[in-house]
C-alpha positions as CSV (number, residue, x, y, z in Angstrom):
1,M,-29.5,11.8,-22.0
2,L,-30.0,8.0,-21.6
3,Q,-33.2,6.2,-21.5
4,K,-33.3,2.4,-21.2
5,S,-36.8,0.9,-21.5
6,V,-38.1,-2.7,-21.3
7,R,-41.4,-1.5,-22.5
8,F,-42.3,2.1,-23.6
9,I,-44.3,3.6,-20.8
10,T,-44.7,7.3,-20.2
11,C,-43.3,7.7,-16.7
12,A,-44.0,10.7,-14.5
13,L,-43.3,11.0,-10.9
14,A,-45.3,13.2,-8.6
15,V,-43.6,13.4,-5.2
16,G,-46.0,15.6,-3.2
17,L,-48.0,16.0,-0.2
18,S,-48.6,12.2,0.3
19,V,-44.9,11.8,1.2
20,F,-44.9,14.6,3.7
21,A,-48.1,13.2,5.2
22,L,-46.6,9.8,5.7
23,N,-43.5,11.4,7.3
24,A,-45.7,13.2,9.7
25,V,-47.4,10.1,11.1
26,A,-44.9,7.4,10.5
27,D,-43.1,5.4,13.2
28,L,-39.3,6.1,13.2
29,N,-36.9,3.2,13.1
30,D,-33.3,4.5,13.2
31,S,-31.8,1.5,14.9
32,G,-29.9,0.6,11.8
33,V,-27.6,3.5,12.3
34,K,-27.6,3.6,16.2
35,I,-26.8,-0.1,16.9
36,K,-23.3,-1.3,16.1
37,W,-23.4,-4.2,13.5
38,G,-21.0,-5.5,11.0
39,Y,-20.0,-8.5,8.9
40,I,-17.7,-10.5,11.1
41,G,-17.7,-11.9,14.7
42,N,-20.3,-11.3,17.3
43,I,-21.9,-8.5,15.3
44,G,-21.9,-10.3,12.0
45,P,-25.0,-11.3,9.9
46,E,-25.7,-14.5,11.9
47,R,-26.1,-12.4,15.0
48,W,-28.0,-9.4,13.6
49,G,-31.4,-10.6,14.8
50,Q,-30.1,-10.7,18.4
51,L,-28.5,-7.3,18.5
52,D,-31.7,-5.3,18.9
53,P,-35.4,-6.1,19.0
54,S,-35.9,-3.9,15.9
55,F,-33.6,-6.3,14.0
56,A,-35.9,-9.3,14.6
57,A,-36.7,-9.6,10.9
58,C,-33.1,-10.3,10.2
59,S,-33.5,-13.8,11.8
60,K,-37.3,-14.3,11.7
61,G,-38.3,-12.8,8.4
62,K,-39.6,-15.0,5.6
63,T,-38.8,-12.7,2.6
64,Q,-35.2,-11.8,3.4
65,S,-32.6,-10.6,0.9
66,P,-30.3,-11.5,-0.7
67,I,-31.3,-14.8,-2.3
68,N,-29.8,-17.3,-4.6
69,I,-31.7,-17.1,-7.9
70,P,-32.8,-20.7,-8.7
71,K,-32.8,-22.3,-12.1
72,K,-36.5,-22.8,-11.8
73,V,-38.3,-19.5,-12.2
74,K,-41.7,-18.4,-13.4
75,S,-42.0,-16.5,-16.7
76,A,-43.8,-13.1,-16.3
77,D,-44.5,-10.0,-18.2
78,T,-44.3,-7.2,-15.7
79,A,-43.6,-3.9,-17.3
80,L,-40.5,-2.0,-16.4
81,T,-39.1,1.3,-17.7
82,I,-35.8,2.8,-16.5
83,N,-35.2,6.5,-17.1
84,Y,-31.7,7.6,-16.0
85,H,-29.8,10.8,-16.9
86,P,-26.8,12.7,-15.6
87,E,-27.9,14.4,-12.4
88,A,-26.6,16.3,-9.5
89,A,-25.6,14.0,-6.6
90,S,-23.3,13.6,-3.7
91,I,-21.0,10.9,-2.5
92,I,-20.7,9.8,1.1
93,K,-18.6,7.3,2.9
94,D,-20.3,5.1,5.5
95,G,-23.4,7.3,5.3
96,S,-27.1,6.5,6.0
97,T,-30.3,6.5,4.0
98,E,-33.8,7.5,4.9
99,L,-36.7,5.6,3.3
100,M,-40.4,5.2,3.9
101,I,-41.1,1.5,4.0
102,G,-44.8,1.2,4.1
103,T,-45.7,3.5,7.0
104,A,-42.4,3.2,8.8
105,Q,-39.7,5.9,8.4
106,T,-36.5,3.9,8.3
107,I,-33.0,5.2,8.6
108,Y,-30.3,2.6,7.8
109,N,-26.7,2.1,6.7
110,D,-26.1,0.4,3.3
111,G,-23.2,-1.8,4.3
112,H,-20.2,0.3,5.4
113,G,-19.0,1.7,2.1
114,L,-19.5,4.3,-0.6
115,Q,-22.8,5.5,-1.8
116,V,-24.1,8.1,-4.2
117,N,-27.1,10.1,-3.0
118,F,-29.7,11.8,-5.1
119,T,-31.2,14.2,-2.5
120,D,-33.5,16.1,-4.8
121,T,-36.9,14.3,-4.7
122,Q,-37.8,16.0,-8.0
123,N,-34.9,14.5,-9.8
124,P,-35.7,12.8,-13.2
125,E,-34.0,9.5,-12.4
126,T,-37.0,7.2,-12.2
127,I,-38.2,3.7,-12.9
128,H,-41.7,2.6,-13.6
129,F,-42.4,-0.9,-12.4
130,S,-45.7,-2.8,-12.2
131,G,-47.8,0.3,-12.7
132,K,-46.0,2.5,-10.1
133,S,-43.3,5.2,-10.4
134,Y,-40.2,5.3,-8.2
135,H,-37.5,8.0,-8.0
136,L,-33.8,7.1,-7.5
137,V,-32.7,7.8,-3.9
138,Q,-29.2,6.4,-4.0
139,F,-26.9,3.6,-5.2
140,H,-24.1,1.8,-3.4
141,V,-21.8,-1.2,-4.0
142,H,-21.3,-4.5,-2.3
143,T,-18.1,-6.6,-2.5
144,P,-18.5,-9.4,-3.2
145,G,-22.0,-9.4,-4.7
146,E,-24.8,-10.4,-2.4
147,T,-27.3,-11.9,-4.8
148,Q,-26.3,-15.3,-6.2
149,W,-27.2,-16.6,-9.6
150,H,-27.4,-20.4,-9.8
151,N,-25.0,-20.5,-6.8
152,E,-22.6,-18.2,-8.5
153,T,-21.3,-15.1,-6.7
154,F,-20.1,-12.1,-8.6
155,P,-17.1,-10.0,-7.4
156,M,-19.4,-6.9,-7.0
157,E,-23.0,-5.8,-7.1
158,V,-24.6,-2.4,-7.5
159,H,-27.9,-1.6,-5.7
160,L,-29.9,1.3,-7.0
161,V,-32.5,2.1,-4.4
162,H,-35.8,3.8,-5.4
163,Q,-38.7,5.3,-3.4
164,S,-42.3,5.8,-4.5
165,D,-44.6,8.5,-3.2
166,D,-46.7,6.1,-1.2
167,G,-44.1,4.2,0.9
168,G,-43.0,1.7,-1.7
169,V,-39.3,0.7,-2.3
170,A,-37.8,-0.9,-5.3
171,V,-34.2,-2.0,-5.6
172,V,-32.5,-2.6,-9.0
173,A,-29.6,-4.9,-8.5
174,V,-26.8,-5.1,-11.1
175,F,-24.1,-7.8,-11.2
176,V,-20.6,-6.6,-11.8
177,T,-17.9,-8.9,-13.3
178,G,-14.2,-8.2,-14.2
179,G,-13.5,-6.6,-17.6
180,E,-13.5,-3.1,-19.0
181,P,-13.6,-0.2,-16.6
182,N,-16.9,1.5,-15.8
183,R,-17.0,5.3,-16.1
184,A,-19.6,6.0,-13.3
185,L,-17.8,3.7,-10.9
186,E,-14.5,5.4,-11.7
187,T,-16.1,8.8,-10.9
188,M,-17.5,7.4,-7.7
189,L,-14.0,6.2,-6.6
190,N,-12.2,9.4,-7.7
191,K,-14.6,11.8,-6.1
192,A,-15.2,9.9,-2.9
193,P,-14.4,11.6,0.4
194,R,-11.7,10.0,2.5
195,E,-13.2,10.4,5.9
196,K,-16.1,8.4,7.2
197,G,-19.5,10.2,7.4
198,T,-18.3,13.0,5.1
199,E,-20.2,14.0,2.0
200,R,-18.9,15.5,-1.3
201,K,-21.3,17.2,-3.6
202,L,-21.0,16.7,-7.4
203,T,-22.2,18.8,-10.3
204,S,-25.2,17.9,-12.4
205,N,-23.2,16.2,-15.2
206,T,-20.8,14.2,-13.1
207,I,-22.7,10.9,-12.4
208,N,-24.9,9.1,-14.9
209,P,-26.6,6.1,-13.3
210,G,-27.5,4.9,-16.8
211,S,-23.8,3.9,-17.1
212,L,-24.5,1.2,-14.5
213,L,-27.1,-0.7,-16.7
214,P,-26.3,-3.5,-19.1
215,A,-27.4,-3.2,-22.8
216,K,-30.0,-5.9,-22.3
217,L,-32.5,-5.6,-19.5
218,E,-33.9,-9.1,-18.9
219,Y,-34.6,-9.3,-15.2
220,Y,-35.7,-11.3,-12.2
221,N,-38.1,-9.9,-9.7
222,F,-39.3,-11.1,-6.3
223,M,-40.2,-9.7,-2.9
224,G,-37.4,-9.1,-0.5
225,S,-35.9,-6.9,2.3
226,L,-33.1,-4.6,3.1
227,T,-29.8,-6.5,3.2
228,T,-28.6,-4.6,6.2
229,P,-30.3,-4.1,9.7
230,P,-33.1,-3.6,10.4
231,C,-33.7,-6.0,7.4
232,S,-37.2,-4.5,6.8
233,E,-39.3,-6.5,4.4
234,G,-41.8,-5.5,1.7
235,L,-39.2,-4.3,-0.9
236,H,-39.5,-5.1,-4.7
237,W,-36.3,-6.6,-6.0
238,I,-35.5,-6.3,-9.7
239,V,-32.2,-8.2,-10.4
240,L,-30.9,-7.6,-13.9
241,A,-29.9,-10.9,-15.5
242,N,-26.9,-9.5,-17.5
243,P,-23.9,-8.1,-15.7
244,I,-21.9,-5.0,-16.4
245,T,-18.1,-4.9,-16.1
246,A,-15.6,-3.1,-13.9
247,S,-11.8,-3.3,-14.2
248,P,-10.0,-5.6,-11.7
249,A,-8.4,-2.4,-10.3
250,Q,-11.8,-0.8,-9.7
251,I,-13.0,-3.9,-7.9
252,V,-10.0,-3.9,-5.7
253,R,-10.5,-0.2,-4.9
254,F,-14.1,-0.7,-4.0
255,K,-13.2,-3.6,-1.7
256,Q,-10.7,-1.4,0.0
257,A,-13.4,1.4,0.3
258,N,-15.8,-1.1,1.8
259,N,-13.2,-2.2,4.4
260,G,-13.2,-5.7,2.8
261,V,-16.4,-7.7,2.7
262,N,-19.7,-5.9,3.0
263,A,-22.0,-8.7,1.7
264,R,-24.7,-10.5,3.7
265,P,-25.0,-14.3,3.0
266,V,-27.9,-15.5,0.9
267,Q,-31.2,-16.1,2.8
268,P,-33.8,-18.9,2.5
269,L,-36.3,-18.5,-0.4
270,Y,-39.1,-20.2,1.5
271,S,-42.3,-20.0,-0.5
272,R,-41.4,-17.0,-2.6
273,I,-41.7,-17.2,-6.4
274,V,-39.0,-15.7,-8.5
275,N,-40.3,-14.2,-11.8
276,F,-38.2,-13.8,-14.9
277,V,-39.1,-11.3,-17.6
278,D,-37.5,-12.0,-21.0
279,T,-37.4,-8.6,-22.8
280,A,-36.3,-10.1,-26.0
281,K,-39.7,-11.5,-26.7
């Protein structure tokens, strides 16, 4: 069992009737899986906002992700606790994810690659951020990384997507650089299905998302969006300042699994403030 905490907070997640109530009355936006989009040519990121009216935020939004994290940030003291353990999951190639974003039920694709789904809403994989609990829905990988740090791009980036019981979404982003191989990423590669849209179920002790976290949990946080259509806004982004490593061979294999590049270019920061929490204090 692994528990990584920025500040000790007792974290308990109650996913109950409120989620089902939201699902019952929410508007459905599944355009992110129905409309063809990609990363090059006439369906690339520069054209997403023109492909469908529901993608308007991709070109008109003011809190879009990813961003380049600037050198000038604001010091903050927002409490974060991360509780990850080995858990039953499934791996899917070019799959989709369903989230409640506010009161909108949104179904989207994470960028044409591999993702690990945690389908049990009672799973113990949680974070507690800014007074609210979120359960881990899935994680996926972008090659190269999407978020830039002081104009630097990492070869890979992991996004761990979390859902609260009241329509909140929090994404924990982890930079990946070349170095020692990562056990969780190796399992993801070895167990991945070969055919698109197919899913492979794993046992409860196969994947530990805690293996995707660095030893030190200093982080940046800001408001952002999905990095794929429909580019819905209102997401909390928590970008860990310290990278983890993957072997060069693992990075190459993920790039192949992602059909090359599956990273959206950085978006304007506009008036957003980027907070930095130094957990060493």
